[in-house]
Every structure is written in structure tokens, then in C-alpha cells.
C-alpha positions as semicolon CSV with decimal commas, in nm:
position;residue;x (nm);y (nm);z (nm)
1;M;19,720;14,914;-3,591
2;Q;20,099;14,903;-3,565
3;D;20,126;14,941;-3,941
4;A;19,886;15,238;-3,934
5;K;20,096;15,406;-3,664
6;A;20,418;15,350;-3,853
7;R;20,275;15,477;-4,182
8;M;20,035;15,750;-4,062
9;S;20,139;16,002;-4,328
10;E;20,079;15,748;-4,607
11;L;19,750;15,643;-4,447
12;V;19,622;16,001;-4,440
13;K;19,728;16,063;-4,800
14;S;19,554;15,744;-4,915
15;A;19,238;15,844;-4,729
16;Q;19,211;16,148;-4,956
17;T;19,112;15,919;-5,243
18;Q;18,937;15,630;-5,066
19;P;18,852;15,520;-4,712
20;Q;19,130;15,333;-4,532
21;E;19,042;15,049;-4,297
22;I;19,235;14,989;-3,975
23;T;19,233;14,642;-3,825
24;V;19,345;14,491;-3,496
25;H;19,415;14,118;-3,501
26;G;19,237;14,097;-3,838
27;K;18,919;14,264;-3,710
28;S;18,809;14,598;-3,857
29;V;18,808;14,863;-3,581
30;A;18,821;15,198;-3,760
31;V;18,810;15,374;-4,094
32;V;19,008;15,683;-4,191
33;I;18,828;15,908;-4,440
34;S;18,902;16,241;-4,599
35;R;18,777;16,561;-4,436
36;G;18,555;16,623;-4,737
37;T;18,390;16,285;-4,702
38;F;18,346;16,336;-4,328
39;D;18,187;16,679;-4,382
40;R;17,951;16,541;-4,646
41;L;17,845;16,245;-4,431
42;S;17,799;16,445;-4,113
43;Q;17,597;16,735;-4,249
44;A;17,299;16,801;-4,029
45;Q;16,978;16,689;-4,195
46;G;16,761;16,894;-3,962
47;S;16,589;16,806;-3,639
48;L;16,350;16,522;-3,574
49;V;16,068;16,775;-3,585
50;D;16,180;16,885;-3,933
51;F;16,186;16,523;-4,045
52;M;15,837;16,457;-3,910
53;Q;15,701;16,772;-4,074
54;R;15,832;16,652;-4,413
55;S;15,638;16,326;-4,375
56;P;15,357;16,269;-4,625
57;L;15,142;16,189;-4,320
58;F;15,196;16,531;-4,163
59;D;14,857;16,696;-4,094
60;A;14,672;16,373;-4,181
61;D;14,391;16,329;-3,931
62;D;14,267;15,995;-4,062
63;V;14,573;15,782;-3,980
64;V;14,480;15,488;-3,755
65;F;14,737;15,264;-3,589
66;D;14,610;14,926;-3,470
67;R;14,731;14,841;-3,123
68;D;14,883;14,500;-3,061
69;M;14,708;14,376;-2,746
70;S;14,923;14,065;-2,699
71;L;15,130;14,027;-2,384
72;T;15,493;14,126;-2,426
73;R;15,618;13,861;-2,189
74;E;15,497;13,593;-1,957
75;T;15,525;13,650;-1,585
76;G;15,593;13,378;-1,330
77;F;15,356;13,520;-1,070
């Protein structure tokens, strides 16, 4: 982290070509990526309703889901 702070300009420039990992005590805590990569990864893919409507099972009336009737946990009562 200290190195990232001291070399922020270099870190940002390097992130333009590939993601840059930031570590604290040897543990990865963050990644700096280019704005283009961020925009591409965060593009909205539509709502959950849109996703469900694109399903091959949309409008299928014959789909049957078996219910698991086992107990989820034991009680001490």
C-alpha cells in the first residue's frame, strides 16, 4: 500500500495496459484497472426480469421441480 501511494502516477499508467494488484502485508486487497476495462466489466446486462425472459424455459408450462421434503435441521425440542 505504501508503495502504491508513493508511486500512484506510475500505478495508474501501468493500469492502462494491465490490472495492477495492491497488497497489504502480502495479502491482495485491491486491483486498479483502466477506465475502459471498468466500463466494459460494469455494463448493465439488464434486469433480473430481462434475464429470466431470455431463459429457454420462459413460457414453458411443463417444468416440474421436485421438492426436497427432508428436514433442514434437527431441533432439540
